[in-house]
Every structure is written in structure tokens, then in C-alpha cells.
KOLTOR-117011 format. One record per residue (C-alpha): residue number from 1; residue in one letter; x, y, z. Coordinates in nm, 2 decimals. Example, Ala and Ser with C-alpha at 12.3 -4.5 7.8 and 13.67 -1.06 7.14 Angstrom:
// residues 2
+-----+------+--------+--------+--------+
!  nr ! rest !     c1 !     c2 !     c3 !
+-----+------+--------+--------+--------+
!   1 !    A !   1.23 !  -0.45 !   0.78 !
!   2 !    S !   1.37 !  -0.11 !   0.71 !
+-----+------+--------+--------+--------+
This chain:
// residues 399
+-----+------+--------+--------+--------+
!  nr ! rest !     c1 !     c2 !     c3 !
+-----+------+--------+--------+--------+
!   1 !    X !   9.18 !  10.77 !   9.56 !
!   2 !    X !   9.36 !  10.89 !   9.24 !
!   3 !    X !   9.63 !  10.71 !   9.05 !
!   4 !    X !   9.97 !  10.85 !   9.03 !
!   5 !    X !   9.85 !  10.99 !   8.71 !
!   6 !    X !   9.51 !  11.13 !   8.77 !
!   7 !    X !   9.46 !  11.46 !   8.97 !
!   8 !    X !   9.25 !  11.42 !   9.27 !
!   9 !    X !   8.97 !  11.68 !   9.14 !
!  10 !    X !   8.90 !  11.48 !   8.82 !
!  11 !    X !   8.74 !  11.19 !   9.03 !
!  12 !    X !   8.45 !  11.39 !   9.14 !
!  13 !    X !   8.15 !  11.37 !   8.91 !
!  14 !    X !   7.77 !  11.38 !   8.93 !
!  15 !    X !   7.61 !  11.05 !   9.00 !
!  16 !    X !   7.28 !  11.03 !   8.83 !
!  17 !    X !   6.95 !  10.87 !   9.00 !
!  18 !    X !   6.73 !  10.63 !   8.80 !
!  19 !    X !   6.51 !  10.94 !   8.73 !
!  20 !    X !   6.81 !  11.11 !   8.54 !
!  21 !    X !   6.86 !  10.85 !   8.31 !
!  22 !    X !   6.70 !  10.74 !   7.98 !
!  23 !    X !   6.62 !  10.37 !   8.05 !
!  24 !    X !   6.70 !  10.12 !   7.77 !
!  25 !    X !   6.66 !   9.80 !   7.95 !
!  26 !    X !   6.45 !   9.67 !   8.21 !
!  27 !    X !   6.39 !   9.33 !   8.36 !
!  28 !    X !   6.15 !   9.21 !   8.65 !
!  29 !    X !   6.32 !   9.03 !   8.93 !
!  30 !    X !   6.12 !   8.89 !   9.24 !
!  31 !    X !   6.10 !   9.21 !   9.48 !
!  32 !    X !   6.19 !   9.46 !   9.19 !
!  33 !    X !   6.35 !   9.56 !   8.88 !
!  34 !    X !   6.70 !   9.57 !   8.72 !
!  35 !    X !   6.73 !   9.85 !   8.49 !
!  36 !    X !   6.99 !  10.03 !   8.30 !
!  37 !    X !   7.01 !  10.37 !   8.10 !
!  38 !    X !   7.21 !  10.65 !   7.99 !
!  39 !    X !   7.27 !  10.99 !   8.12 !
!  40 !    X !   7.12 !  11.28 !   7.96 !
!  41 !    X !   7.47 !  11.45 !   7.98 !
!  42 !    X !   7.59 !  11.42 !   7.61 !
!  43 !    X !   7.97 !  11.38 !   7.76 !
!  44 !    X !   7.88 !  11.10 !   7.99 !
!  45 !    X !   7.91 !  10.77 !   7.78 !
!  46 !    X !   7.87 !  10.55 !   8.08 !
!  47 !    X !   7.59 !  10.29 !   8.13 !
!  48 !    X !   7.40 !  10.30 !   8.45 !
!  49 !    X !   7.24 !  10.02 !   8.60 !
!  50 !    X !   7.03 !  10.01 !   8.89 !
!  51 !    X !   6.86 !   9.73 !   9.14 !
!  52 !    X !   6.53 !   9.86 !   9.23 !
!  53 !    X !   6.25 !   9.80 !   9.47 !
!  54 !    X !   5.94 !   9.99 !   9.46 !
!  55 !    X !   5.96 !  10.29 !   9.24 !
!  56 !    X !   6.31 !  10.43 !   9.23 !
!  57 !    X !   6.42 !  10.31 !   9.56 !
!  58 !    X !   6.72 !  10.07 !   9.59 !
!  59 !    X !   6.64 !   9.71 !   9.65 !
!  60 !    X !   6.80 !   9.55 !   9.97 !
!  61 !    X !   7.09 !   9.32 !   9.88 !
!  62 !    X !   6.91 !   9.00 !  10.02 !
!  63 !    X !   6.61 !   9.04 !   9.80 !
!  64 !    X !   6.89 !   9.09 !   9.51 !
!  65 !    X !   7.03 !   8.75 !   9.58 !
!  66 !    X !   6.69 !   8.60 !   9.60 !
!  67 !    X !   6.58 !   8.76 !   9.29 !
!  68 !    X !   6.88 !   8.68 !   9.08 !
!  69 !    X !   6.82 !   8.29 !   9.22 !
!  70 !    X !   7.18 !   8.30 !   9.34 !
!  71 !    X !   7.09 !   8.01 !   9.56 !
!  72 !    X !   7.04 !   7.76 !   9.26 !
!  73 !    X !   7.26 !   7.63 !   8.99 !
!  74 !    X !   7.29 !   7.89 !   8.71 !
!  75 !    X !   7.46 !   7.80 !   8.38 !
!  76 !    X !   7.66 !   7.98 !   8.14 !
!  77 !    X !   7.41 !   8.17 !   7.90 !
!  78 !    X !   7.14 !   8.21 !   8.14 !
!  79 !    X !   6.97 !   8.54 !   8.20 !
!  80 !    X !   7.04 !   8.72 !   8.53 !
!  81 !    X !   6.82 !   9.03 !   8.52 !
!  82 !    X !   6.88 !   9.23 !   8.20 !
!  83 !    X !   7.22 !   9.05 !   8.17 !
!  84 !    X !   7.36 !   8.71 !   8.07 !
!  85 !    X !   7.59 !   8.51 !   8.30 !
!  86 !    X !   7.91 !   8.37 !   8.14 !
!  87 !    X !   8.10 !   8.12 !   8.36 !
!  88 !    X !   8.03 !   7.85 !   8.60 !
!  89 !    X !   7.85 !   7.89 !   8.93 !
!  90 !    X !   7.89 !   7.67 !   9.25 !
!  91 !    X !   7.58 !   7.50 !   9.37 !
!  92 !    X !   7.36 !   7.62 !   9.68 !
!  93 !    X !   7.50 !   7.96 !   9.73 !
!  94 !    X !   7.37 !   8.13 !  10.03 !
!  95 !    X !   7.36 !   8.50 !  10.11 !
!  96 !    X !   7.58 !   8.62 !  10.39 !
!  97 !    X !   7.60 !   8.99 !  10.38 !
!  98 !    X !   7.62 !   9.29 !  10.14 !
!  99 !    X !   7.78 !   9.62 !  10.12 !
! 100 !    X !   7.70 !   9.91 !   9.89 !
! 101 !    X !   7.83 !  10.23 !   9.81 !
! 102 !    X !   7.80 !  10.51 !   9.52 !
! 103 !    X !   7.97 !  10.29 !   9.29 !
! 104 !    X !   7.89 !   9.91 !   9.36 !
! 105 !    X !   7.70 !   9.66 !   9.54 !
! 106 !    X !   7.90 !   9.36 !   9.68 !
! 107 !    X !   7.70 !   9.05 !   9.77 !
! 108 !    X !   7.89 !   8.81 !   9.98 !
! 109 !    X !   7.79 !   8.44 !   9.95 !
! 110 !    X !   7.90 !   8.09 !  10.07 !
! 111 !    X !   7.84 !   7.74 !   9.98 !
! 112 !    X !   7.96 !   7.62 !  10.33 !
! 113 !    X !   7.67 !   7.45 !  10.51 !
! 114 !    X !   7.87 !   7.40 !  10.81 !
! 115 !    X !   8.01 !   7.74 !  10.84 !
! 116 !    X !   7.73 !   7.97 !  10.70 !
! 117 !    X !   7.88 !   8.28 !  10.79 !
! 118 !    X !   8.21 !   8.21 !  10.61 !
! 119 !    X !   8.24 !   8.45 !  10.30 !
! 120 !    X !   8.35 !   8.24 !  10.00 !
! 121 !    X !   8.25 !   8.43 !   9.71 !
! 122 !    X !   8.15 !   8.79 !   9.60 !
! 123 !    X !   7.90 !   8.89 !   9.34 !
! 124 !    X !   7.96 !   9.27 !   9.26 !
! 125 !    X !   7.73 !   9.49 !   9.05 !
! 126 !    X !   7.88 !   9.82 !   8.93 !
! 127 !    X !   7.66 !  10.11 !   8.91 !
! 128 !    X !   7.84 !  10.27 !   8.62 !
! 129 !    X !   8.01 !  10.06 !   8.34 !
! 130 !    X !   8.16 !  10.13 !   7.99 !
! 131 !    X !   8.16 !   9.91 !   7.67 !
! 132 !    X !   8.44 !   9.66 !   7.64 !
! 133 !    X !   8.63 !   9.40 !   7.88 !
! 134 !    X !   8.72 !   9.56 !   8.21 !
! 135 !    X !   9.08 !   9.53 !   8.32 !
! 136 !    X !   9.01 !   9.29 !   8.59 !
! 137 !    X !   8.83 !   9.05 !   8.36 !
! 138 !    X !   9.11 !   9.07 !   8.11 !
! 139 !    X !   9.38 !   8.98 !   8.34 !
! 140 !    X !   9.20 !   8.73 !   8.58 !
! 141 !    X !   9.09 !   8.54 !   8.28 !
! 142 !    X !   9.42 !   8.52 !   8.11 !
! 143 !    X !   9.72 !   8.63 !   8.29 !
! 144 !    X !   9.73 !   8.63 !   8.67 !
! 145 !    X !   9.62 !   8.25 !   8.72 !
! 146 !    X !   9.71 !   8.12 !   9.06 !
! 147 !    X !   9.84 !   8.44 !   9.20 !
! 148 !    X !   9.49 !   8.60 !   9.22 !
! 149 !    X !   9.15 !   8.53 !   9.34 !
! 150 !    X !   8.95 !   8.32 !   9.08 !
! 151 !    X !   8.72 !   8.49 !   8.86 !
! 152 !    X !   8.43 !   8.25 !   8.82 !
! 153 !    X !   8.20 !   8.45 !   8.59 !
! 154 !    X !   8.06 !   8.79 !   8.48 !
! 155 !    X !   7.73 !   8.93 !   8.38 !
! 156 !    X !   7.73 !   9.08 !   8.03 !
! 157 !    X !   7.48 !   9.32 !   7.86 !
! 158 !    X !   7.47 !   9.39 !   7.51 !
! 159 !    X !   7.30 !   9.70 !   7.34 !
! 160 !    X !   7.36 !   9.82 !   6.98 !
! 161 !    X !   7.65 !   9.59 !   6.93 !
! 162 !    X !   7.84 !   9.71 !   7.24 !
! 163 !    X !   7.91 !   9.46 !   7.52 !
! 164 !    X !   7.91 !   9.59 !   7.87 !
! 165 !    X !   8.02 !   9.38 !   8.18 !
! 166 !    X !   7.76 !   9.48 !   8.47 !
! 167 !    X !   7.91 !   9.26 !   8.73 !
! 168 !    X !   8.17 !   8.98 !   8.83 !
! 169 !    X !   8.15 !   8.68 !   9.04 !
! 170 !    X !   8.48 !   8.61 !   9.22 !
! 171 !    X !   8.62 !   8.34 !   9.45 !
! 172 !    X !   8.73 !   8.50 !   9.79 !
! 173 !    X !   9.06 !   8.38 !   9.95 !
! 174 !    X !   9.01 !   8.18 !  10.27 !
! 175 !    X !   9.37 !   8.24 !  10.38 !
! 176 !    X !   9.51 !   8.53 !  10.61 !
! 177 !    X !   9.44 !   8.89 !  10.50 !
! 178 !    X !   9.77 !   9.08 !  10.49 !
! 179 !    X !   9.63 !   9.39 !  10.68 !
! 180 !    X !   9.53 !   9.18 !  10.99 !
! 181 !    X !   9.84 !   8.98 !  10.98 !
! 182 !    X !  10.07 !   9.31 !  10.95 !
! 183 !    X !   9.89 !   9.47 !  11.23 !
! 184 !    X !   9.92 !   9.15 !  11.44 !
! 185 !    X !  10.29 !   9.09 !  11.37 !
! 186 !    X !  10.38 !   9.47 !  11.41 !
! 187 !    X !  10.24 !   9.48 !  11.75 !
! 188 !    X !  10.38 !   9.15 !  11.86 !
! 189 !    X !  10.73 !   9.24 !  11.70 !
! 190 !    X !  10.70 !   8.93 !  11.48 !
! 191 !    X !  10.85 !   8.90 !  11.15 !
! 192 !    X !  10.91 !   8.66 !  10.86 !
! 193 !    X !  11.16 !   8.71 !  10.63 !
! 194 !    X !  11.05 !   8.43 !  10.41 !
! 195 !    X !  10.70 !   8.55 !  10.37 !
! 196 !    X !  10.83 !   8.89 !  10.28 !
! 197 !    X !  11.05 !   8.74 !  10.01 !
! 198 !    X !  10.79 !   8.54 !   9.88 !
! 199 !    X !  10.56 !   8.84 !   9.84 !
! 200 !    X !  10.82 !   9.02 !   9.65 !
! 201 !    X !  10.87 !   8.73 !   9.42 !
! 202 !    X !  10.50 !   8.70 !   9.35 !
! 203 !    X !  10.48 !   9.06 !   9.27 !
! 204 !    X !  10.76 !   9.05 !   9.02 !
! 205 !    X !  10.61 !   8.75 !   8.86 !
! 206 !    X !  10.30 !   8.94 !   8.80 !
! 207 !    X !  10.48 !   9.26 !   8.68 !
! 208 !    X !  10.70 !   9.05 !   8.44 !
! 209 !    X !  10.38 !   8.88 !   8.31 !
! 210 !    X !  10.21 !   9.20 !   8.22 !
! 211 !    X !  10.52 !   9.34 !   8.08 !
! 212 !    X !  10.54 !   9.05 !   7.83 !
! 213 !    X !  10.16 !   9.07 !   7.76 !
! 214 !    X !  10.12 !   9.42 !   7.73 !
! 215 !    X !  10.44 !   9.56 !   7.65 !
! 216 !    X !  10.65 !   9.86 !   7.78 !
! 217 !    X !  10.82 !  10.17 !   7.70 !
! 218 !    X !  11.11 !  10.38 !   7.82 !
! 219 !    X !  11.01 !  10.72 !   7.95 !
! 220 !    X !  11.27 !  11.01 !   8.02 !
! 221 !    X !  11.33 !  11.06 !   8.38 !
! 222 !    X !  11.27 !  11.43 !   8.32 !
! 223 !    X !  10.89 !  11.36 !   8.22 !
! 224 !    X !  10.86 !  11.15 !   8.54 !
! 225 !    X !  10.99 !  11.42 !   8.77 !
! 226 !    X !  10.78 !  11.69 !   8.61 !
! 227 !    X !  10.48 !  11.47 !   8.69 !
! 228 !    X !  10.59 !  11.42 !   9.04 !
! 229 !    X !  10.64 !  11.78 !   9.10 !
! 230 !    X !  10.32 !  11.87 !   8.94 !
! 231 !    X !  10.13 !  11.62 !   9.19 !
! 232 !    X !  10.32 !  11.77 !   9.49 !
! 233 !    X !  10.23 !  12.13 !   9.39 !
! 234 !    X !   9.86 !  12.01 !   9.40 !
! 235 !    X !   9.90 !  11.82 !   9.74 !
! 236 !    X !  10.08 !  12.12 !   9.91 !
! 237 !    X !   9.81 !  12.37 !   9.79 !
! 238 !    X !   9.60 !  12.37 !  10.10 !
! 239 !    X !   9.80 !  12.15 !  10.31 !
! 240 !    X !  10.04 !  12.35 !  10.49 !
! 241 !    X !  10.17 !  12.08 !  10.71 !
! 242 !    X !  10.35 !  11.93 !  10.38 !
! 243 !    X !  10.56 !  12.28 !  10.36 !
! 244 !    X !  10.85 !  12.20 !  10.59 !
! 245 !    X !  10.92 !  11.89 !  10.37 !
! 246 !    X !  10.90 !  12.04 !  10.03 !
! 247 !    X !  11.28 !  12.09 !  10.00 !
! 248 !    X !  11.37 !  11.75 !  10.08 !
! 249 !    X !  11.11 !  11.60 !   9.86 !
! 250 !    X !  11.20 !  11.79 !   9.57 !
! 251 !    X !  11.58 !  11.69 !   9.60 !
! 252 !    X !  11.46 !  11.33 !   9.56 !
! 253 !    X !  11.26 !  11.42 !   9.26 !
! 254 !    X !  11.56 !  11.54 !   9.09 !
! 255 !    X !  11.62 !  11.20 !   8.90 !
! 256 !    X !  11.93 !  11.15 !   8.74 !
! 257 !    X !  11.94 !  11.18 !   8.35 !
! 258 !    X !  11.80 !  10.87 !   8.19 !
! 259 !    X !  11.47 !  10.67 !   8.11 !
! 260 !    X !  11.21 !  10.49 !   8.36 !
! 261 !    X !  11.09 !  10.16 !   8.23 !
! 262 !    X !  10.70 !  10.22 !   8.22 !
! 263 !    X !  10.44 !   9.91 !   8.17 !
! 264 !    X !  10.10 !   9.82 !   8.30 !
! 265 !    X !  10.09 !   9.79 !   8.69 !
! 266 !    X !   9.84 !   9.70 !   8.95 !
! 267 !    X !   9.80 !  10.08 !   9.03 !
! 268 !    X !   9.63 !  10.04 !   9.39 !
! 269 !    X !   9.85 !   9.75 !   9.57 !
! 270 !    X !   9.74 !   9.78 !   9.95 !
! 271 !    X !   9.75 !   9.51 !  10.22 !
! 272 !    X !   9.37 !   9.46 !  10.22 !
! 273 !    X !   9.40 !   9.31 !   9.89 !
! 274 !    X !   9.67 !   9.07 !   9.96 !
! 275 !    X !   9.60 !   8.72 !  10.14 !
! 276 !    X !   9.85 !   8.45 !  10.24 !
! 277 !    X !   9.69 !   8.10 !  10.14 !
! 278 !    X !   9.87 !   7.79 !  10.19 !
! 279 !    X !  10.20 !   7.95 !  10.18 !
! 280 !    X !  10.13 !   8.13 !   9.85 !
! 281 !    X !  10.03 !   8.51 !   9.81 !
! 282 !    X !   9.71 !   8.61 !   9.65 !
! 283 !    X !   9.68 !   8.96 !   9.51 !
! 284 !    X !   9.32 !   9.11 !   9.44 !
! 285 !    X !   9.19 !   9.45 !   9.36 !
! 286 !    X !   9.24 !   9.44 !   9.00 !
! 287 !    X !   8.93 !   9.63 !   8.89 !
! 288 !    X !   9.11 !   9.95 !   8.93 !
! 289 !    X !   8.95 !  10.28 !   9.04 !
! 290 !    X !   8.59 !  10.19 !   8.94 !
! 291 !    X !   8.50 !  10.58 !   8.95 !
! 292 !    X !   8.71 !  10.61 !   8.63 !
! 293 !    X !   8.62 !  10.51 !   8.27 !
! 294 !    X !   8.80 !  10.18 !   8.19 !
! 295 !    X !   9.06 !  10.32 !   7.97 !
! 296 !    X !   9.17 !  10.53 !   8.26 !
! 297 !    X !   9.18 !  10.24 !   8.49 !
! 298 !    X !   9.46 !  10.08 !   8.29 !
! 299 !    X !   9.76 !  10.23 !   8.49 !
! 300 !    X !  10.07 !  10.27 !   8.30 !
! 301 !    X !  10.36 !  10.34 !   8.53 !
! 302 !    X !  10.68 !  10.20 !   8.67 !
! 303 !    X !  10.64 !   9.88 !   8.86 !
! 304 !    X !  10.83 !  10.03 !   9.15 !
! 305 !    X !  10.51 !  10.25 !   9.21 !
! 306 !    X !  10.34 !   9.92 !   9.33 !
! 307 !    X !  10.63 !   9.86 !   9.58 !
! 308 !    X !  10.57 !  10.25 !   9.70 !
! 309 !    X !  10.22 !  10.17 !   9.75 !
! 310 !    X !  10.29 !   9.88 !   9.96 !
! 311 !    X !  10.53 !  10.07 !  10.18 !
! 312 !    X !  10.25 !  10.32 !  10.24 !
! 313 !    X !  10.02 !  10.05 !  10.33 !
! 314 !    X !  10.25 !   9.87 !  10.58 !
! 315 !    X !  10.33 !  10.18 !  10.75 !
! 316 !    X !   9.96 !  10.24 !  10.83 !
! 317 !    X !   9.91 !   9.86 !  10.92 !
! 318 !    X !  10.21 !   9.87 !  11.15 !
! 319 !    X !  10.08 !  10.16 !  11.34 !
! 320 !    X !  10.40 !  10.36 !  11.26 !
! 321 !    X !  10.64 !  10.08 !  11.36 !
! 322 !    X !  10.93 !  10.20 !  11.15 !
! 323 !    X !  11.18 !   9.94 !  11.23 !
! 324 !    X !  10.93 !   9.64 !  11.15 !
! 325 !    X !  10.84 !   9.81 !  10.84 !
! 326 !    X !  11.16 !   9.87 !  10.73 !
! 327 !    X !  11.27 !   9.51 !  10.79 !
! 328 !    X !  10.97 !   9.38 !  10.60 !
! 329 !    X !  11.00 !   9.60 !  10.29 !
! 330 !    X !  11.40 !   9.49 !  10.29 !
! 331 !    X !  11.24 !   9.12 !  10.25 !
! 332 !    X !  11.01 !   9.23 !   9.99 !
! 333 !    X !  11.27 !   9.41 !   9.77 !
! 334 !    X !  11.49 !   9.12 !   9.81 !
! 335 !    X !  11.24 !   8.86 !   9.69 !
! 336 !    X !  11.16 !   9.12 !   9.40 !
! 337 !    X !  11.51 !   9.19 !   9.31 !
! 338 !    X !  11.54 !   9.53 !   9.36 !
! 339 !    X !  11.75 !   9.74 !   9.64 !
! 340 !    X !  11.55 !   9.91 !   9.89 !
! 341 !    X !  11.79 !  10.21 !   9.88 !
! 342 !    X !  11.69 !  10.33 !   9.53 !
! 343 !    X !  11.64 !  10.71 !   9.42 !
! 344 !    X !  11.36 !  10.60 !   9.20 !
! 345 !    X !  11.17 !  10.39 !   9.46 !
! 346 !    X !  11.21 !  10.66 !   9.72 !
! 347 !    X !  11.07 !  10.93 !   9.49 !
! 348 !    X !  10.75 !  10.71 !   9.44 !
! 349 !    X !  10.72 !  10.65 !   9.81 !
! 350 !    X !  10.72 !  11.01 !   9.87 !
! 351 !    X !  10.46 !  11.08 !   9.63 !
! 352 !    X !  10.24 !  10.80 !   9.78 !
! 353 !    X !  10.29 !  10.95 !  10.13 !
! 354 !    X !  10.22 !  11.32 !  10.00 !
! 355 !    X !   9.89 !  11.18 !   9.85 !
! 356 !    X !   9.80 !  11.04 !  10.17 !
! 357 !    X !   9.86 !  11.33 !  10.36 !
! 358 !    X !   9.66 !  11.54 !  10.12 !
! 359 !    X !   9.37 !  11.28 !  10.16 !
! 360 !    X !   9.37 !  11.25 !  10.51 !
! 361 !    X !   9.39 !  11.62 !  10.57 !
! 362 !    X !   9.07 !  11.69 !  10.38 !
! 363 !    X !   8.87 !  11.41 !  10.52 !
! 364 !    X !   8.65 !  11.49 !  10.81 !
! 365 !    X !   8.76 !  11.20 !  10.99 !
! 366 !    X !   9.12 !  11.20 !  10.85 !
! 367 !    X !   9.43 !  11.12 !  11.05 !
! 368 !    X !   9.72 !  11.31 !  10.86 !
! 369 !    X !   9.97 !  11.28 !  11.15 !
! 370 !    X !  10.01 !  10.90 !  11.06 !
! 371 !    X !  10.17 !  10.98 !  10.71 !
! 372 !    X !  10.33 !  11.29 !  10.86 !
! 373 !    X !  10.52 !  11.09 !  11.09 !
! 374 !    X !  10.65 !  10.87 !  10.82 !
! 375 !    X !  10.80 !  11.20 !  10.65 !
! 376 !    X !  10.95 !  11.29 !  10.98 !
! 377 !    X !  11.10 !  10.93 !  10.98 !
! 378 !    X !  11.23 !  10.95 !  10.63 !
! 379 !    X !  11.38 !  11.30 !  10.68 !
! 380 !    X !  11.57 !  11.15 !  10.99 !
! 381 !    X !  11.68 !  10.85 !  10.87 !
! 382 !    X !  11.70 !  10.84 !  10.46 !
! 383 !    X !  12.06 !  10.91 !  10.31 !
! 384 !    X !  12.08 !  11.23 !  10.14 !
! 385 !    X !  12.05 !  11.23 !   9.75 !
! 386 !    X !  12.18 !  11.14 !   9.51 !
! 387 !    X !  12.27 !  10.79 !   9.60 !
! 388 !    X !  12.58 !  10.62 !   9.44 !
! 389 !    X !  12.50 !  10.37 !   9.15 !
! 390 !    X !  12.12 !  10.49 !   9.10 !
! 391 !    X !  12.08 !  10.29 !   8.79 !
! 392 !    X !  11.88 !   9.97 !   8.78 !
! 393 !    X !  11.70 !   9.75 !   8.53 !
! 394 !    X !  11.39 !  10.02 !   8.59 !
! 395 !    X !  11.61 !  10.31 !   8.54 !
! 396 !    X !  11.85 !  10.33 !   8.24 !
! 397 !    X !  12.10 !  10.62 !   8.29 !
! 398 !    X !  12.21 !  10.81 !   8.01 !
! 399 !    X !  12.57 !  10.77 !   7.90 !
+-----+------+--------+--------+--------+
């Protein structure tokens, strides 16, 4: 899914096979080989890694787990395929299951002998990596602390003085996933004001931490409005179902004169990446859009965009239960310290919903009717813009 700053079409790129790259490193592992190389495309600066069995065929994940000796203790500095493991590894890890797509392999592990099907850790290998420290490693190592799943270690590879992070090992939360919790609560008409407030406080603490660590800038509202309008133009092209809503959306994109506070944000908040563990919220998904080069994964934006992404996810999880979704977001924004009735937040919410409609319309199994129902609800229930007193600490009005 594109970020609010990334046109959708730019995310599609060729993905070379092992036969298409120039191999620069190879290491035998039981059952196969771990190789890495560069594409022959001069404009492609990524390093591609492959976990292969016989020939150029992908190796199965259970063999990968065995091949990298995941079940034994590995110390920091040990070789893992072509890379070096840095961090600490729990003892007696066992393979549970794996998932694979065009961009990554996730190997789920456990050290629980009593409940061997409980996934407690995930070892991720990224198919395409770039030199430098990824956003995820930077944040989880130094900043987020107890508000995100632990980063236990990483696998690094060095070539010609450049360091690449080939993979990460993270602890998985054992608490309640917010997506499943929201689906259950919305269907049962259950609602926890205190949990919503606590989630808002956690998000605010993380945003404030990133603001202090990485800085911020004030961007003219005209620039924000132009970007939103440009994205709307793209989404509506070939998506006729958006046409009846365009006048209303453009009204909300007419932001008052002033400046918007821009900083580093999560960029892809959704309920699947939130867990409630021992009355505390954990927020994952910090790797960003792994289809993009690392500098492009670092998302600068207004922190209200993360709240808008949360609105979109809550609506999906609730099955379109608008009353439940509204009350939940009211609690979240209360904890966050920002009003729900905000022209800037509404503009970002509409942007996220339009993006969702575009994506669902062009997916073979898409469900554009779900986000379209949200637009119908918004048109029927939202006040007419402009709102009174639209300014906030994220929107500084011109005198």
C-alpha cells in the first residue's frame, strides 16, 4: 500500500530471480545455500538475497530454520549463512510455521515446550535490502522501548565497506491482537473507554519521542492541500465510484491558511500491528513499506495521519459499525490530546479512505463497498466545513 507521499504506481517494480543477479556471496547451509547479489539493472542499488535448495529453487522454511541452527544457542558474532548475527537468542527455539511472499520470509518460532504451537518469535529475511540501518532497527533499538515488540537481534552482511541488514529477530506479543479484539467487541457491542484512551496516550508518547529524536518542521497548509488533491486526482482516475464524493472531499481539502507540523511518523498504523498486553499497548510494523528503498520508508508527515490510518482500520474491523467506531476514536483522540472534530484530521481520514477505495476497486477480490459505506456515513453525519476554531498544536493558523 502506498504511503501518503508515494504514488501507487511507483511501488511496482521488477523482482529479479537468482539467475538475474550477479552473485557476490554464497554460503552452504544444510539443505541448500544462502546467496546474495546485485541486479544487472544499473539503476537498481538493492542487494537481493535468496535462500535456495537445489539449483535456483527456494528452500522450504523448515529447512531454513534447521539450516541456520535456530534450535541451538547462537551467540552475537556467529555466522548465520552469509551474515553475522548480532544480538541475543533464546535457547531451544523450535520451528512453528512460516509465511513467504515476494518481499520477505517470516519464520515463526517458539521456546515453549508446554505449548509448542504458540508463536513467540519471528525471524524475518528480507529479499531486497539496502545499505545502512533500517528504520525498524533504529527505532526499536533506541527509542520505542516498552511500547513495541522487542528487537532481539539482526543479521548483518558487509560488502565493500557497506553494511546490510539481511534480517531481524523479534519477540512477538503474546497479548490480544487489536484486530481480533475490535471485531469481537464491535459485534458484541462492547466498548472500553479506558483502553481507547490508553491507546491514544501510547501513540502520543511515541510520536513525541520521534519528534524529539528526529526533529520537525512546519509546512504550509497549501502544500499539504496540493498533495492531498494530487492524490485524489490519481485515485479518482479509473475509480468512478468516487465521483459523487469529490465536491465534498475537496471542501475538506481547503485547509485554512497556516502551517502543519511535520515529523517522522509510523506511516502504516493498523489494528493488525497493535496488541494489548498486560493492560499496555504494543505497536509493531516499524519496518515500513519493505518494497521501498530505506530512505523512502522513513515517512515524514503529520502525526494525525497515523490517527487517520487507525480510523480506516477500525472501520474495517468493526464491519462498518459506525457508532462503535466513532466512540472508540473519540476515546483514542481524548487520550492523544486532540479533538475528533478537526479539519486536518478529517482531511487525512478522507485521503486514507479514498486510497482504500482505489486499492479495493483494482484488486481482483477487492471490497470497495466497505470504504464506500464510510464515505456515505461521513457525508451524512460530518458537519459542513469549515469548522470553528480549527487550529491546534498540529495546525498553526496564520495571523
